C-alpha positions in Angstrom: 117.2 76.6 157.5 114.2 77.9 155.7 114.3 79.4 152.2 112.0 82.5 152.1 111.1 85.1 149.5 113.0 88.3 149.3 111.4 91.6 150.4 109.6 92.1 147.0 109.2 88.5 146.0 110.4 89.6 142.5 113.4 88.9 140.4 114.6 92.4 141.4 115.4 91.1 144.9 118.6 89.9 143.1 120.9 92.9 143.5 121.8 94.6 140.2 118.6 93.9 138.3 115.7 96.2 137.3 112.6 95.4 135.2 110.6 97.7 133.0 107.5 97.1 130.9 105.4 98.8 128.2 102.2 97.8 126.3 100.3 98.7 123.2 96.7 98.3 124.3 95.3 98.5 120.8 97.7 95.7 119.6 97.2 93.7 122.8 100.9 93.1 123.0 103.9 94.4 125.0 107.5 94.2 126.0 109.3 93.4 129.2 113.0 94.4 129.6 115.3 93.2 132.4 118.3 95.6 132.8 121.5 94.4 134.4 123.6 97.1 136.1 126.4 96.4 135.6 126.4 93.8 132.9 126.0 90.2 134.2 127.0 86.7 133.2 124.3 84.9 131.2 123.5 81.6 129.6 120.4 80.0 128.0 118.8 76.6 127.8 116.2 76.0 125.0 113.8 73.1 125.3 110.7 74.1 123.3 110.1 73.0 119.7 109.4 76.5 118.3 111.8 79.1 119.8 112.1 82.6 118.5 115.4 84.2 119.8 118.1 86.7 119.2 121.8 86.4 120.4 121.2 82.8 121.6 124.4 81.4 120.1 126.4 84.2 121.7 125.4 82.9 125.1 127.0 79.4 124.7 130.0 78.6 126.9 133.3 79.2 125.2 132.2 82.2 123.2 133.9 85.6 123.5 131.2 87.8 125.1 130.4 86.6 128.6 128.1 89.4 129.9 124.7 90.9 128.9 123.5 94.4 129.4 119.8 93.6 129.2 117.3 90.8 128.4 114.2 91.4 126.4 110.9 89.4 126.4 108.4 90.5 123.7 105.1 89.6 122.2 104.6 89.9 118.5 106.2 86.6 117.4 109.3 87.3 115.1 108.2 90.9 114.8 108.9 91.3 118.5 112.6 90.6 118.0 112.9 94.2 116.9 112.4 95.1 120.6 116.0 94.3 121.2 116.9 97.2 118.8 115.1 99.7 121.0 116.8 98.4 124.1 120.2 98.5 122.4 119.7 102.1 121.3 118.7 103.1 124.8 121.7 101.4 126.3 124.1 102.9 123.7 122.9 106.3 124.6 124.3 105.6 128.1 127.6 104.2 126.9 126.7 100.7 127.9 127.9 97.6 126.1 130.9 95.4 125.0 134.0 97.5 124.2 134.5 96.8 120.5 137.1 99.5 120.0 135.4 102.0 117.8 132.1 101.6 119.7 130.4 100.0 122.7 127.9 97.4 121.5 125.1 96.6 124.0 124.6 92.9 124.3 120.8 92.3 124.5 119.5 88.7 124.0 115.8 88.6 123.2 113.0 86.0 123.1 109.5 86.2 121.8 106.1 84.7 122.3 103.2 84.3 119.8 100.3 86.7 120.5 99.4 87.6 116.9 96.0 85.9 117.0 94.6 87.4 120.2 92.3 89.9 118.5 94.5 93.0 118.8 95.1 95.5 116.0 98.2 94.1 114.3 97.7 95.3 110.8 101.4 95.7 110.4 101.6 91.9 110.5 99.0 91.5 107.7 100.4 93.8 105.0 98.3 96.8 106.1 101.3 99.0 106.6 102.8 100.7 109.6 105.7 99.7 111.7 105.4 97.1 114.6 105.6 98.9 117.9 108.2 96.9 119.6 111.3 99.2 119.2 109.3 102.0 120.8 107.9 99.8 123.5 111.3 98.5 124.4 112.7 102.1 124.9 109.7 103.0 127.0 110.2 99.8 129.1 113.9 100.8 129.7 112.8 104.2 130.8 110.3 102.7 133.2 112.7 100.1 134.7 112.8 99.8 138.5 112.7 97.4 141.3 108.9 97.2 141.4 106.9 96.1 138.4 103.4 94.8 137.6 102.5 91.1 137.3 99.7 89.6 135.3 98.5 91.3 132.1 101.6 93.5 131.7 104.6 93.8 129.4 105.2 90.8 127.2 102.4 88.9 128.9 99.7 91.5 128.1 98.1 89.5 125.3 99.4 86.0 126.3 97.4 82.8 126.9 98.1 79.9 129.2 96.2 76.9 127.7 92.6 78.1 127.7 93.0 81.1 130.0 94.9 84.3 130.1 98.6 84.2 130.6 100.8 86.9 131.9 104.0 88.1 133.6 105.0 86.4 136.8 107.9 86.7 139.2 109.2 85.2 142.5 112.3 85.1 144.6 114.0 83.2 147.4 116.9 83.9 149.8 119.1 80.9 150.6 120.6 81.1 154.1 123.0 78.2 153.3 124.9 80.0 150.5 123.9 83.5 151.4 122.6 84.0 147.8 119.3 85.3 146.5 117.5 83.6 143.5 114.7 85.2 141.5 112.6 84.2 138.5 110.8 86.2 135.8 108.3 84.4 133.5 106.2 85.4 130.5 103.6 82.7 130.3 102.0 81.9 127.0 101.9 78.1 127.2 100.2 75.4 125.1 99.6 73.3 128.1 97.6 74.1 131.2 98.9 75.5 134.5 96.0 74.0 136.4 94.7 70.6 137.5 91.2 69.6 136.4 89.8 71.0 139.7 91.3 74.5 139.0 94.2 74.2 141.5 97.6 75.3 140.1 99.9 72.4 139.2 102.6 74.3 141.2 100.6 74.4 144.4 103.3 72.5 146.3 105.8 75.3 145.6 103.5 78.1 146.7 104.7 80.4 149.5 102.3 82.5 151.7 99.3 82.2 149.3 101.1 84.0 146.5 98.8 82.5 143.9 95.6 82.0 145.8 96.4 79.2 148.3 94.1 76.6 146.6 94.9 72.9 147.3 94.0 70.0 145.0 90.9 68.0 145.6 92.5 64.9 144.2 95.5 63.7 142.2 95.4 64.1 138.4 95.8 61.0 136.3 99.5 60.9 135.6 98.9 59.3 132.2 96.6 62.0 131.1 98.2 65.4 130.1 96.0 68.4 130.9 95.5 69.7 127.4 93.5 72.9 126.9 90.0 72.5 125.7 90.7 74.4 122.5 94.4 74.3 122.0 96.0 76.7 119.5 99.0 75.0 118.2 102.0 77.1 117.0 100.8 80.0 119.2 102.6 79.5 122.4 105.8 79.8 124.5 106.9 80.3 128.1 109.9 82.5 128.6 111.8 82.4 131.9 114.8 84.1 133.3 116.3 82.9 136.6 118.9 85.0 138.3 121.2 84.9 141.3 123.5 87.3 143.0 126.1 84.5 143.4 129.3 84.7 141.3 128.8 82.1 138.6 130.8 81.5 135.4 128.9 80.9 132.2 129.0 77.1 132.6 127.5 77.4 136.1 124.8 79.8 134.8 123.9 77.3 132.2 123.5 74.6 134.8 121.3 77.0 136.8 119.1 77.4 133.7 119.0 73.7 133.0 117.9 72.9 136.6 115.3 75.6 136.4 113.6 73.9 133.5 112.2 71.5 136.0 110.1 74.4 137.2 108.4 74.6 133.9 107.5 70.9 134.1 106.1 71.3 137.6 104.0 74.3 136.6 102.8 73.5 133.1 101.4 70.3 131.7 102.5 69.4 129.0 105.6 71.6 128.8 108.4 71.8 126.1 105.9 70.7 123.3 106.5 71.1 119.6 104.3 74.2 119.7 106.2 76.0 122.5 109.4 78.0 122.3 110.1 77.3 125.9 113.5 78.5 127.2 115.2 79.5 130.4 118.0 82.2 130.7 120.4 81.8 133.7 121.9 85.1 135.0 124.4 85.8 137.7 125.2 89.3 139.0 128.1 88.2 141.2 127.3 90.4 144.2 127.2 87.6 146.8 130.5 85.7 146.0 131.2 82.2 144.5 129.6 78.9 145.4 130.9 75.3 145.1 129.2 72.5 143.3 126.9 71.7 146.3 126.0 75.4 146.5 125.2 75.5 142.8 123.0 72.4 143.2 121.1 74.2 146.0 120.6 77.4 143.9 119.5 75.3 140.9 116.8 73.6 143.0 115.7 76.9 144.4 115.6 78.4 140.8 113.3 75.6 139.7 110.9 76.3 142.5 111.0 80.1 141.8 110.3 79.4 138.1 107.3 77.3 139.0 106.0 80.0 141.4 106.6 82.8 138.9 104.6 80.9 136.2 101.6 80.3 138.5 101.8 83.9 139.8 101.7 85.3 136.3 98.5 83.4 135.4 96.9 84.1 138.8 97.5 87.8 138.6 96.3 87.9 135.0 93.0 86.3 136.1 92.7 88.9 138.9 93.3 91.7 136.3 90.5 90.4 134.1 88.1 90.2 137.1 89.0 93.7 138.1 88.4 95.0 134.6 85.0 93.4 134.4 84.0 94.9 137.8 84.9 98.4 136.6 
């Protein structure tokens, strides 16, 4: 039985998820928000050496709150963590969140990437005054959320870099006929390592489906002992953020296993990955629309999630390169 992409080839092929994005063109930065309707099970696996997160500890197995209402990816380094406030306020206005008695508290984990040195106007980060735009951007992203969304230079990936080239937002999906579940991935690619071989072919070429990131094939095998470092690496300025989701009914421990297995997708798509300079992490989400799976089913979904993550990363960079070509042509 063949695993094929869903109708949109986006994470929103997983029932119950919507994605919205907003950018500040002057700052060359942005926010991507994934909304779960209703709230979904979530876990996180952090592998990078420089993560920037909010509500990470709350997602560990054994803790009280099991579900999240939204997930936020943001540019702006630690300034971007304020984006979660904007998403929380938007959700609170719709009576979404954990029932804490006197109030409902929206549960909104967030992760950030470093784009402060990309040339945008970020005077607020250098003592020039003004407020970072991320709260406002997150609210706008929530308002814009839907099943279709832009890839490439959009949302949190607007000012990102992938090694020596532009990074961006990528997504992919797959439907598993064996379990009846759908899996999707969303990636904000801002990696220290390269996503391409020396000949320009994407490292994730073997996972590509239907030419979704250009269809190039390698002219030869890279030296396995030689990591593909960017020509002018910018240490401490990186991070690839990934969410993998399924409509299978998983508990938090199973969602964590899904995220752990999906980390292999980063290693397939980026070389080197999980460096001291990256804040690489993977969230695992489960909306529960398609019913439970056994251990073998979870293994299948984890393997598919790894492939979807690799495809999403390559698509993000591929679409960003197309965006740049289009802007030069106009």
